[in-house]
VEXNUVEX-717030 format. One record per residue (C-alpha): residue number from 1; x, y, z. Coordinates in pm, whole numbers, plus 50000, padded with zeros to 5 digits. Layout:
// residues N
<bavo><num>NUM</num><px>X</px><py>Y</py><pz>Z</pz></bavo>
...
END
This chain:
// residues 306
<bavo><num>1</num><px>70398</px><py>07545</py><pz>50264</pz></bavo>
<bavo><num>2</num><px>70301</px><py>07888</py><pz>50155</pz></bavo>
<bavo><num>3</num><px>70143</px><py>08009</py><pz>49823</pz></bavo>
<bavo><num>4</num><px>70279</px><py>08319</py><pz>49673</pz></bavo>
<bavo><num>5</num><px>69986</px><py>08459</py><pz>49485</pz></bavo>
<bavo><num>6</num><px>69983</px><py>08799</py><pz>49326</pz></bavo>
<bavo><num>7</num><px>69703</px><py>08974</py><pz>49160</pz></bavo>
<bavo><num>8</num><px>69686</px><py>08820</py><pz>48832</pz></bavo>
<bavo><num>9</num><px>69670</px><py>09101</py><pz>48597</pz></bavo>
<bavo><num>10</num><px>69958</px><py>08890</py><pz>48466</pz></bavo>
<bavo><num>11</num><px>69963</px><py>08579</py><pz>48260</pz></bavo>
<bavo><num>12</num><px>70158</px><py>08295</py><pz>48414</pz></bavo>
<bavo><num>13</num><px>70453</px><py>08154</py><pz>48252</pz></bavo>
<bavo><num>14</num><px>70408</px><py>07916</py><pz>47968</pz></bavo>
<bavo><num>15</num><px>70041</px><py>07953</py><pz>47967</pz></bavo>
<bavo><num>16</num><px>69838</px><py>08194</py><pz>47757</pz></bavo>
<bavo><num>17</num><px>69603</px><py>08444</py><pz>47915</pz></bavo>
<bavo><num>18</num><px>69290</px><py>08277</py><pz>48045</pz></bavo>
<bavo><num>19</num><px>68954</px><py>08420</py><pz>48092</pz></bavo>
<bavo><num>20</num><px>68843</px><py>08588</py><pz>48404</pz></bavo>
<bavo><num>21</num><px>68475</px><py>08548</py><pz>48349</pz></bavo>
<bavo><num>22</num><px>68424</px><py>08390</py><pz>48698</pz></bavo>
<bavo><num>23</num><px>68165</px><py>08561</py><pz>48878</pz></bavo>
<bavo><num>24</num><px>68115</px><py>08622</py><pz>49251</pz></bavo>
<bavo><num>25</num><px>67946</px><py>08275</py><pz>49297</pz></bavo>
<bavo><num>26</num><px>68289</px><py>08111</py><pz>49300</pz></bavo>
<bavo><num>27</num><px>68342</px><py>08203</py><pz>49652</pz></bavo>
<bavo><num>28</num><px>68121</px><py>07910</py><pz>49764</pz></bavo>
<bavo><num>29</num><px>68382</px><py>07631</py><pz>49711</pz></bavo>
<bavo><num>30</num><px>68629</px><py>07843</py><pz>49897</pz></bavo>
<bavo><num>31</num><px>68401</px><py>07891</py><pz>50192</pz></bavo>
<bavo><num>32</num><px>68325</px><py>07510</py><pz>50200</pz></bavo>
<bavo><num>33</num><px>68691</px><py>07438</py><pz>50177</pz></bavo>
<bavo><num>34</num><px>68788</px><py>07682</py><pz>50447</pz></bavo>
<bavo><num>35</num><px>68507</px><py>07559</py><pz>50687</pz></bavo>
<bavo><num>36</num><px>68610</px><py>07194</py><pz>50639</pz></bavo>
<bavo><num>37</num><px>68975</px><py>07284</py><pz>50695</pz></bavo>
<bavo><num>38</num><px>68926</px><py>07479</py><pz>51019</pz></bavo>
<bavo><num>39</num><px>68687</px><py>07208</py><pz>51157</pz></bavo>
<bavo><num>40</num><px>68945</px><py>06942</py><pz>51063</pz></bavo>
<bavo><num>41</num><px>69225</px><py>07131</py><pz>51237</pz></bavo>
<bavo><num>42</num><px>69013</px><py>07181</py><pz>51545</pz></bavo>
<bavo><num>43</num><px>68920</px><py>06817</py><pz>51563</pz></bavo>
<bavo><num>44</num><px>69276</px><py>06705</py><pz>51498</pz></bavo>
<bavo><num>45</num><px>69461</px><py>06941</py><pz>51751</pz></bavo>
<bavo><num>46</num><px>69209</px><py>07068</py><pz>51983</pz></bavo>
<bavo><num>47</num><px>68929</px><py>06832</py><pz>52068</pz></bavo>
<bavo><num>48</num><px>69097</px><py>06520</py><pz>51943</pz></bavo>
<bavo><num>49</num><px>68819</px><py>06274</py><pz>51932</pz></bavo>
<bavo><num>50</num><px>68909</px><py>05904</py><pz>51918</pz></bavo>
<bavo><num>51</num><px>68713</px><py>05850</py><pz>51587</pz></bavo>
<bavo><num>52</num><px>68908</px><py>06131</py><pz>51409</pz></bavo>
<bavo><num>53</num><px>69203</px><py>05936</py><pz>51270</pz></bavo>
<bavo><num>54</num><px>69306</px><py>05707</py><pz>50984</pz></bavo>
<bavo><num>55</num><px>69058</px><py>05696</py><pz>50687</pz></bavo>
<bavo><num>56</num><px>68825</px><py>05939</py><pz>50843</pz></bavo>
<bavo><num>57</num><px>69089</px><py>06205</py><pz>50885</pz></bavo>
<bavo><num>58</num><px>69209</px><py>06143</py><pz>50533</pz></bavo>
<bavo><num>59</num><px>68860</px><py>06147</py><pz>50379</pz></bavo>
<bavo><num>60</num><px>68780</px><py>06478</py><pz>50563</pz></bavo>
<bavo><num>61</num><px>69087</px><py>06659</py><pz>50425</pz></bavo>
<bavo><num>62</num><px>69031</px><py>06520</py><pz>50090</pz></bavo>
<bavo><num>63</num><px>68675</px><py>06663</py><pz>50107</pz></bavo>
<bavo><num>64</num><px>68814</px><py>06998</py><pz>50204</pz></bavo>
<bavo><num>65</num><px>69079</px><py>06979</py><pz>49916</pz></bavo>
<bavo><num>66</num><px>68840</px><py>06886</py><pz>49626</pz></bavo>
<bavo><num>67</num><px>68625</px><py>07196</py><pz>49612</pz></bavo>
<bavo><num>68</num><px>68914</px><py>07430</py><pz>49539</pz></bavo>
<bavo><num>69</num><px>69149</px><py>07181</py><pz>49388</pz></bavo>
<bavo><num>70</num><px>68924</px><py>07031</py><pz>49103</pz></bavo>
<bavo><num>71</num><px>68911</px><py>07355</py><pz>48883</pz></bavo>
<bavo><num>72</num><px>69293</px><py>07375</py><pz>48909</pz></bavo>
<bavo><num>73</num><px>69348</px><py>07004</py><pz>48834</pz></bavo>
<bavo><num>74</num><px>69101</px><py>07046</py><pz>48539</pz></bavo>
<bavo><num>75</num><px>69307</px><py>07349</py><pz>48406</pz></bavo>
<bavo><num>76</num><px>69626</px><py>07146</py><pz>48438</pz></bavo>
<bavo><num>77</num><px>69470</px><py>06857</py><pz>48237</pz></bavo>
<bavo><num>78</num><px>69367</px><py>07103</py><pz>47959</pz></bavo>
<bavo><num>79</num><px>69698</px><py>07276</py><pz>47956</pz></bavo>
<bavo><num>80</num><px>69883</px><py>06931</py><pz>47921</pz></bavo>
<bavo><num>81</num><px>69656</px><py>06839</py><pz>47623</pz></bavo>
<bavo><num>82</num><px>69772</px><py>07153</py><pz>47461</pz></bavo>
<bavo><num>83</num><px>70145</px><py>07067</py><pz>47531</pz></bavo>
<bavo><num>84</num><px>70179</px><py>07344</py><pz>47797</pz></bavo>
<bavo><num>85</num><px>70346</px><py>07164</py><pz>48084</pz></bavo>
<bavo><num>86</num><px>70495</px><py>07428</py><pz>48316</pz></bavo>
<bavo><num>87</num><px>70191</px><py>07618</py><pz>48409</pz></bavo>
<bavo><num>88</num><px>70081</px><py>07766</py><pz>48745</pz></bavo>
<bavo><num>89</num><px>69816</px><py>07499</py><pz>48753</pz></bavo>
<bavo><num>90</num><px>70089</px><py>07215</py><pz>48708</pz></bavo>
<bavo><num>91</num><px>70292</px><py>07364</py><pz>48984</pz></bavo>
<bavo><num>92</num><px>70008</px><py>07398</py><pz>49227</pz></bavo>
<bavo><num>93</num><px>69870</px><py>07051</py><pz>49143</pz></bavo>
<bavo><num>94</num><px>70203</px><py>06888</py><pz>49188</pz></bavo>
<bavo><num>95</num><px>70288</px><py>07071</py><pz>49503</pz></bavo>
<bavo><num>96</num><px>69946</px><py>07003</py><pz>49678</pz></bavo>
<bavo><num>97</num><px>69900</px><py>06642</py><pz>49546</pz></bavo>
<bavo><num>98</num><px>70254</px><py>06573</py><pz>49682</pz></bavo>
<bavo><num>99</num><px>70166</px><py>06727</py><pz>50015</pz></bavo>
<bavo><num>100</num><px>69870</px><py>06496</py><pz>50047</pz></bavo>
<bavo><num>101</num><px>70086</px><py>06198</py><pz>49940</pz></bavo>
<bavo><num>102</num><px>70342</px><py>06267</py><pz>50225</pz></bavo>
<bavo><num>103</num><px>70042</px><py>06301</py><pz>50467</pz></bavo>
<bavo><num>104</num><px>70063</px><py>06677</py><pz>50510</pz></bavo>
<bavo><num>105</num><px>69689</px><py>06703</py><pz>50455</pz></bavo>
<bavo><num>106</num><px>69610</px><py>07051</py><pz>50595</pz></bavo>
<bavo><num>107</num><px>69908</px><py>07205</py><pz>50421</pz></bavo>
<bavo><num>108</num><px>69790</px><py>07061</py><pz>50084</pz></bavo>
<bavo><num>109</num><px>69449</px><py>07194</py><pz>50140</pz></bavo>
<bavo><num>110</num><px>69571</px><py>07527</py><pz>50274</pz></bavo>
<bavo><num>111</num><px>69804</px><py>07597</py><pz>49972</pz></bavo>
<bavo><num>112</num><px>69514</px><py>07532</py><pz>49725</pz></bavo>
<bavo><num>113</num><px>69279</px><py>07731</py><pz>49927</pz></bavo>
<bavo><num>114</num><px>69504</px><py>08032</py><pz>49951</pz></bavo>
<bavo><num>115</num><px>69547</px><py>08008</py><pz>49566</pz></bavo>
<bavo><num>116</num><px>69173</px><py>07982</py><pz>49520</pz></bavo>
<bavo><num>117</num><px>69116</px><py>08304</py><pz>49743</pz></bavo>
<bavo><num>118</num><px>69376</px><py>08488</py><pz>49538</pz></bavo>
<bavo><num>119</num><px>69168</px><py>08398</py><pz>49223</pz></bavo>
<bavo><num>120</num><px>68865</px><py>08546</py><pz>49395</pz></bavo>
<bavo><num>121</num><px>69042</px><py>08871</py><pz>49445</pz></bavo>
<bavo><num>122</num><px>69194</px><py>08868</py><pz>49103</pz></bavo>
<bavo><num>123</num><px>68850</px><py>08806</py><pz>48947</pz></bavo>
<bavo><num>124</num><px>68690</px><py>09079</py><pz>49157</pz></bavo>
<bavo><num>125</num><px>68952</px><py>09331</py><pz>49028</pz></bavo>
<bavo><num>126</num><px>68911</px><py>09218</py><pz>48665</pz></bavo>
<bavo><num>127</num><px>68539</px><py>09246</py><pz>48686</pz></bavo>
<bavo><num>128</num><px>68551</px><py>09598</py><pz>48829</pz></bavo>
<bavo><num>129</num><px>68791</px><py>09690</py><pz>48565</pz></bavo>
<bavo><num>130</num><px>68559</px><py>09547</py><pz>48299</pz></bavo>
<bavo><num>131</num><px>68262</px><py>09743</py><pz>48453</pz></bavo>
<bavo><num>132</num><px>68474</px><py>10070</py><pz>48447</pz></bavo>
<bavo><num>133</num><px>68548</px><py>10006</py><pz>48076</pz></bavo>
<bavo><num>134</num><px>68183</px><py>09945</py><pz>48010</pz></bavo>
<bavo><num>135</num><px>68085</px><py>10263</py><pz>48180</pz></bavo>
<bavo><num>136</num><px>68353</px><py>10439</py><pz>47972</pz></bavo>
<bavo><num>137</num><px>68201</px><py>10301</py><pz>47657</pz></bavo>
<bavo><num>138</num><px>67865</px><py>10446</py><pz>47760</pz></bavo>
<bavo><num>139</num><px>68016</px><py>10789</py><pz>47764</pz></bavo>
<bavo><num>140</num><px>68045</px><py>10787</py><pz>47385</pz></bavo>
<bavo><num>141</num><px>67779</px><py>11002</py><pz>47230</pz></bavo>
<bavo><num>142</num><px>67583</px><py>10833</py><pz>46970</pz></bavo>
<bavo><num>143</num><px>67418</px><py>11136</py><pz>46800</pz></bavo>
<bavo><num>144</num><px>67478</px><py>11502</py><pz>46733</pz></bavo>
<bavo><num>145</num><px>67228</px><py>11782</py><pz>46657</pz></bavo>
<bavo><num>146</num><px>67406</px><py>11979</py><pz>46373</pz></bavo>
<bavo><num>147</num><px>67278</px><py>12321</py><pz>46248</pz></bavo>
<bavo><num>148</num><px>67194</px><py>12275</py><pz>45878</pz></bavo>
<bavo><num>149</num><px>67011</px><py>12546</py><pz>45681</pz></bavo>
<bavo><num>150</num><px>66878</px><py>12720</py><pz>45987</pz></bavo>
<bavo><num>151</num><px>66746</px><py>12379</py><pz>46137</pz></bavo>
<bavo><num>152</num><px>66911</px><py>12117</py><pz>46361</pz></bavo>
<bavo><num>153</num><px>66938</px><py>11771</py><pz>46215</pz></bavo>
<bavo><num>154</num><px>67029</px><py>11464</py><pz>46413</pz></bavo>
<bavo><num>155</num><px>67319</px><py>11287</py><pz>46264</pz></bavo>
<bavo><num>156</num><px>67606</px><py>11049</py><pz>46351</pz></bavo>
<bavo><num>157</num><px>67874</px><py>11230</py><pz>46520</pz></bavo>
<bavo><num>158</num><px>68145</px><py>11094</py><pz>46279</pz></bavo>
<bavo><num>159</num><px>67987</px><py>11283</py><pz>46009</pz></bavo>
<bavo><num>160</num><px>68016</px><py>11619</py><pz>46173</pz></bavo>
<bavo><num>161</num><px>68294</px><py>11847</py><pz>46037</pz></bavo>
<bavo><num>162</num><px>68503</px><py>12120</py><pz>46192</pz></bavo>
<bavo><num>163</num><px>68345</px><py>12454</py><pz>46213</pz></bavo>
<bavo><num>164</num><px>67979</px><py>12296</py><pz>46230</pz></bavo>
<bavo><num>165</num><px>67755</px><py>12424</py><pz>46498</pz></bavo>
<bavo><num>166</num><px>67603</px><py>12162</py><pz>46714</pz></bavo>
<bavo><num>167</num><px>67322</px><py>12178</py><pz>46974</pz></bavo>
<bavo><num>168</num><px>67340</px><py>12005</py><pz>47314</pz></bavo>
<bavo><num>169</num><px>67017</px><py>11970</py><pz>47516</pz></bavo>
<bavo><num>170</num><px>66970</px><py>11931</py><pz>47894</pz></bavo>
<bavo><num>171</num><px>67087</px><py>11583</py><pz>47995</pz></bavo>
<bavo><num>172</num><px>67261</px><py>11502</py><pz>47669</pz></bavo>
<bavo><num>173</num><px>67621</px><py>11434</py><pz>47613</pz></bavo>
<bavo><num>174</num><px>67849</px><py>11664</py><pz>47416</pz></bavo>
<bavo><num>175</num><px>67930</px><py>11461</py><pz>47106</pz></bavo>
<bavo><num>176</num><px>68255</px><py>11639</py><pz>46979</pz></bavo>
<bavo><num>177</num><px>68523</px><py>11870</py><pz>47122</pz></bavo>
<bavo><num>178</num><px>68464</px><py>12240</py><pz>47056</pz></bavo>
<bavo><num>179</num><px>68417</px><py>12587</py><pz>47160</pz></bavo>
<bavo><num>180</num><px>68124</px><py>12712</py><pz>47355</pz></bavo>
<bavo><num>181</num><px>67916</px><py>12961</py><pz>47163</pz></bavo>
<bavo><num>182</num><px>67635</px><py>13023</py><pz>47416</pz></bavo>
<bavo><num>183</num><px>67702</px><py>13266</py><pz>47694</pz></bavo>
<bavo><num>184</num><px>67748</px><py>12996</py><pz>47967</pz></bavo>
<bavo><num>185</num><px>67716</px><py>12639</py><pz>48033</pz></bavo>
<bavo><num>186</num><px>67723</px><py>12404</py><pz>48330</pz></bavo>
<bavo><num>187</num><px>67869</px><py>12060</py><pz>48238</pz></bavo>
<bavo><num>188</num><px>67947</px><py>11740</py><pz>48429</pz></bavo>
<bavo><num>189</num><px>68283</px><py>11608</py><pz>48291</pz></bavo>
<bavo><num>190</num><px>68333</px><py>11341</py><pz>48556</pz></bavo>
<bavo><num>191</num><px>68363</px><py>11055</py><pz>48301</pz></bavo>
<bavo><num>192</num><px>68642</px><py>11254</py><pz>48120</pz></bavo>
<bavo><num>193</num><px>68829</px><py>11441</py><pz>48389</pz></bavo>
<bavo><num>194</num><px>68731</px><py>11254</py><pz>48699</pz></bavo>
<bavo><num>195</num><px>68590</px><py>11572</py><pz>48862</pz></bavo>
<bavo><num>196</num><px>68252</px><py>11515</py><pz>49023</pz></bavo>
<bavo><num>197</num><px>68167</px><py>11879</py><pz>49060</pz></bavo>
<bavo><num>198</num><px>67984</px><py>12061</py><pz>48778</pz></bavo>
<bavo><num>199</num><px>68211</px><py>12266</py><pz>48547</pz></bavo>
<bavo><num>200</num><px>68092</px><py>12603</py><pz>48472</pz></bavo>
<bavo><num>201</num><px>68196</px><py>12758</py><pz>48147</pz></bavo>
<bavo><num>202</num><px>68157</px><py>13092</py><pz>47961</pz></bavo>
<bavo><num>203</num><px>68148</px><py>13179</py><pz>47599</pz></bavo>
<bavo><num>204</num><px>68459</px><py>13096</py><pz>47406</pz></bavo>
<bavo><num>205</num><px>68577</px><py>12818</py><pz>47648</pz></bavo>
<bavo><num>206</num><px>68660</px><py>12468</py><pz>47538</pz></bavo>
<bavo><num>207</num><px>68408</px><py>12200</py><pz>47584</pz></bavo>
<bavo><num>208</num><px>68511</px><py>11834</py><pz>47601</pz></bavo>
<bavo><num>209</num><px>68321</px><py>11556</py><pz>47428</pz></bavo>
<bavo><num>210</num><px>68156</px><py>11321</py><pz>47669</pz></bavo>
<bavo><num>211</num><px>68053</px><py>11598</py><pz>47903</pz></bavo>
<bavo><num>212</num><px>67702</px><py>11611</py><pz>48014</pz></bavo>
<bavo><num>213</num><px>67500</px><py>11929</py><pz>47976</pz></bavo>
<bavo><num>214</num><px>67330</px><py>12005</py><pz>48309</pz></bavo>
<bavo><num>215</num><px>67114</px><py>12325</py><pz>48284</pz></bavo>
<bavo><num>216</num><px>67012</px><py>12490</py><pz>47951</pz></bavo>
<bavo><num>217</num><px>67036</px><py>12425</py><pz>47583</pz></bavo>
<bavo><num>218</num><px>67387</px><py>12522</py><pz>47451</pz></bavo>
<bavo><num>219</num><px>67554</px><py>12557</py><pz>47126</pz></bavo>
<bavo><num>220</num><px>67901</px><py>12446</py><pz>47052</pz></bavo>
<bavo><num>221</num><px>68128</px><py>12516</py><pz>46738</pz></bavo>
<bavo><num>222</num><px>68308</px><py>12197</py><pz>46647</pz></bavo>
<bavo><num>223</num><px>68690</px><py>12217</py><pz>46656</pz></bavo>
<bavo><num>224</num><px>68787</px><py>11842</py><pz>46637</pz></bavo>
<bavo><num>225</num><px>68655</px><py>11554</py><pz>46422</pz></bavo>
<bavo><num>226</num><px>68502</px><py>11269</py><pz>46616</pz></bavo>
<bavo><num>227</num><px>68806</px><py>11047</py><pz>46585</pz></bavo>
<bavo><num>228</num><px>69025</px><py>11338</py><pz>46733</pz></bavo>
<bavo><num>229</num><px>68797</px><py>11412</py><pz>47014</pz></bavo>
<bavo><num>230</num><px>68907</px><py>11347</py><pz>47368</pz></bavo>
<bavo><num>231</num><px>68646</px><py>11075</py><pz>47448</pz></bavo>
<bavo><num>232</num><px>68737</px><py>10888</py><pz>47127</pz></bavo>
<bavo><num>233</num><px>69121</px><py>10909</py><pz>47215</pz></bavo>
<bavo><num>234</num><px>69045</px><py>10765</py><pz>47562</pz></bavo>
<bavo><num>235</num><px>68823</px><py>10474</py><pz>47427</pz></bavo>
<bavo><num>236</num><px>69104</px><py>10404</py><pz>47162</pz></bavo>
<bavo><num>237</num><px>69365</px><py>10387</py><pz>47423</pz></bavo>
<bavo><num>238</num><px>69152</px><py>10162</py><pz>47658</pz></bavo>
<bavo><num>239</num><px>69054</px><py>09921</py><pz>47375</pz></bavo>
<bavo><num>240</num><px>69398</px><py>09898</py><pz>47248</pz></bavo>
<bavo><num>241</num><px>69580</px><py>09868</py><pz>47579</pz></bavo>
<bavo><num>242</num><px>69580</px><py>09481</py><pz>47603</pz></bavo>
<bavo><num>243</num><px>69736</px><py>09450</py><pz>47250</pz></bavo>
<bavo><num>244</num><px>70041</px><py>09670</py><pz>47355</pz></bavo>
<bavo><num>245</num><px>70313</px><py>09497</py><pz>47556</pz></bavo>
<bavo><num>246</num><px>70572</px><py>09701</py><pz>47744</pz></bavo>
<bavo><num>247</num><px>70936</px><py>09608</py><pz>47636</pz></bavo>
<bavo><num>248</num><px>70986</px><py>09505</py><pz>48010</pz></bavo>
<bavo><num>249</num><px>70689</px><py>09279</py><pz>47990</pz></bavo>
<bavo><num>250</num><px>70812</px><py>09105</py><pz>47677</pz></bavo>
<bavo><num>251</num><px>71148</px><py>09048</py><pz>47821</pz></bavo>
<bavo><num>252</num><px>71018</px><py>08914</py><pz>48157</pz></bavo>
<bavo><num>253</num><px>70796</px><py>08670</py><pz>47972</pz></bavo>
<bavo><num>254</num><px>71080</px><py>08544</py><pz>47766</pz></bavo>
<bavo><num>255</num><px>71286</px><py>08497</py><pz>48071</pz></bavo>
<bavo><num>256</num><px>71014</px><py>08338</py><pz>48274</pz></bavo>
<bavo><num>257</num><px>70965</px><py>08068</py><pz>48003</pz></bavo>
<bavo><num>258</num><px>71322</px><py>07957</py><pz>48091</pz></bavo>
<bavo><num>259</num><px>71274</px><py>08009</py><pz>48464</pz></bavo>
<bavo><num>260</num><px>70975</px><py>07793</py><pz>48517</pz></bavo>
<bavo><num>261</num><px>71109</px><py>07464</py><pz>48394</pz></bavo>
<bavo><num>262</num><px>71442</px><py>07531</py><pz>48581</pz></bavo>
<bavo><num>263</num><px>71239</px><py>07581</py><pz>48904</pz></bavo>
<bavo><num>264</num><px>71071</px><py>07237</py><pz>48840</pz></bavo>
<bavo><num>265</num><px>71405</px><py>07055</py><pz>48768</pz></bavo>
<bavo><num>266</num><px>71559</px><py>07211</py><pz>49073</pz></bavo>
<bavo><num>267</num><px>71259</px><py>07076</py><pz>49291</pz></bavo>
<bavo><num>268</num><px>71341</px><py>06731</py><pz>49148</pz></bavo>
<bavo><num>269</num><px>71700</px><py>06767</py><pz>49235</pz></bavo>
<bavo><num>270</num><px>71611</px><py>06881</py><pz>49583</pz></bavo>
<bavo><num>271</num><px>71422</px><py>06565</py><pz>49643</pz></bavo>
<bavo><num>272</num><px>71652</px><py>06316</py><pz>49484</pz></bavo>
<bavo><num>273</num><px>72016</px><py>06435</py><pz>49491</pz></bavo>
<bavo><num>274</num><px>72058</px><py>06443</py><pz>49870</pz></bavo>
<bavo><num>275</num><px>72011</px><py>06061</py><pz>49866</pz></bavo>
<bavo><num>276</num><px>72362</px><py>06036</py><pz>49727</pz></bavo>
<bavo><num>277</num><px>72516</px><py>06277</py><pz>49970</pz></bavo>
<bavo><num>278</num><px>72318</px><py>06269</py><pz>50297</pz></bavo>
<bavo><num>279</num><px>72368</px><py>05970</py><pz>50518</pz></bavo>
<bavo><num>280</num><px>72037</px><py>06030</py><pz>50706</pz></bavo>
<bavo><num>281</num><px>71834</px><py>06077</py><pz>50392</pz></bavo>
<bavo><num>282</num><px>71459</px><py>06043</py><pz>50441</pz></bavo>
<bavo><num>283</num><px>71252</px><py>06055</py><pz>50117</pz></bavo>
<bavo><num>284</num><px>70949</px><py>06221</py><pz>50277</pz></bavo>
<bavo><num>285</num><px>71165</px><py>06500</py><pz>50437</pz></bavo>
<bavo><num>286</num><px>71336</px><py>06590</py><pz>50113</pz></bavo>
<bavo><num>287</num><px>71017</px><py>06566</py><pz>49906</pz></bavo>
<bavo><num>288</num><px>70859</px><py>06815</py><pz>50161</pz></bavo>
<bavo><num>289</num><px>71131</px><py>07054</py><pz>50110</pz></bavo>
<bavo><num>290</num><px>71103</px><py>07011</py><pz>49731</pz></bavo>
<bavo><num>291</num><px>70729</px><py>07084</py><pz>49737</pz></bavo>
<bavo><num>292</num><px>70785</px><py>07402</py><pz>49948</pz></bavo>
<bavo><num>293</num><px>71057</px><py>07523</py><pz>49695</pz></bavo>
<bavo><num>294</num><px>70819</px><py>07441</py><pz>49409</pz></bavo>
<bavo><num>295</num><px>70532</px><py>07661</py><pz>49551</pz></bavo>
<bavo><num>296</num><px>70728</px><py>07952</py><pz>49673</pz></bavo>
<bavo><num>297</num><px>70917</px><py>07968</py><pz>49347</pz></bavo>
<bavo><num>298</num><px>70601</px><py>08013</py><pz>49147</pz></bavo>
<bavo><num>299</num><px>70683</px><py>08252</py><pz>48861</pz></bavo>
<bavo><num>300</num><px>70409</px><py>08495</py><pz>48971</pz></bavo>
<bavo><num>301</num><px>70676</px><py>08673</py><pz>49171</pz></bavo>
<bavo><num>302</num><px>70889</px><py>08720</py><pz>48859</pz></bavo>
<bavo><num>303</num><px>70601</px><py>08838</py><pz>48645</pz></bavo>
<bavo><num>304</num><px>70482</px><py>09094</py><pz>48905</pz></bavo>
<bavo><num>305</num><px>70743</px><py>09339</py><pz>48788</pz></bavo>
<bavo><num>306</num><px>70527</px><py>09389</py><pz>48484</pz></bavo>
END
């Protein structure tokens, strides 16, 4: 059986978005499970010691299964308590426990292990995205030096008006969009434009909020309010992105809520219905096929289009 696991920037069907706060320490259960699985396969198919059969073989594979399966089974139970039956956790739990039941121990372990590895990649991607967002939030200037009655006063950028003159010292971030009054300036706008090389400007050119002043003290005439500045717009887009769903995403999620129970019922039918039509019906064979169908039909594949 093969687990189809997509990077989960998606929610799985019938189950609300769950947290991705797992840190890198969660690779340890996967390593333990993988090690036990590989050793078990080597003992079973290569070295074939006389002792490695019966209860010892079963115990070995259960020990390989539990480190990666327990978190999923726990999520299954929690989802069932909320009345959410058709979740990815339910599908994975049923499929792998069923595999163990029909004595396909390595496959049961492998499916759950591949799922756990997929979770690790997912969490790494999500954590990286979170770190990038945190870095972006750090771009937001917290103060502005505004020229008032011949002196520069430190104020909140949101209180600065269009037409005010602000001063930006070396190493400081430009708090608002404006026009360069000084003769020249060297700015690092990597956080805004993505360009790593310093950007040289001359008098009259536009200056983007969030840029870092690299050389000398400069003066900028404010042309946009703080809430209209480039950095504020970027932050607003990032912070509100998760609240906005594309029409395609909403449609796919509605369809997936119907798709998932159909998959489960079809898997049950694959297991049971052949009993009435196939003369050589073997329960274990058809249960095995139903479990394969259950795993490969995981709605991850449907939601990936989002």
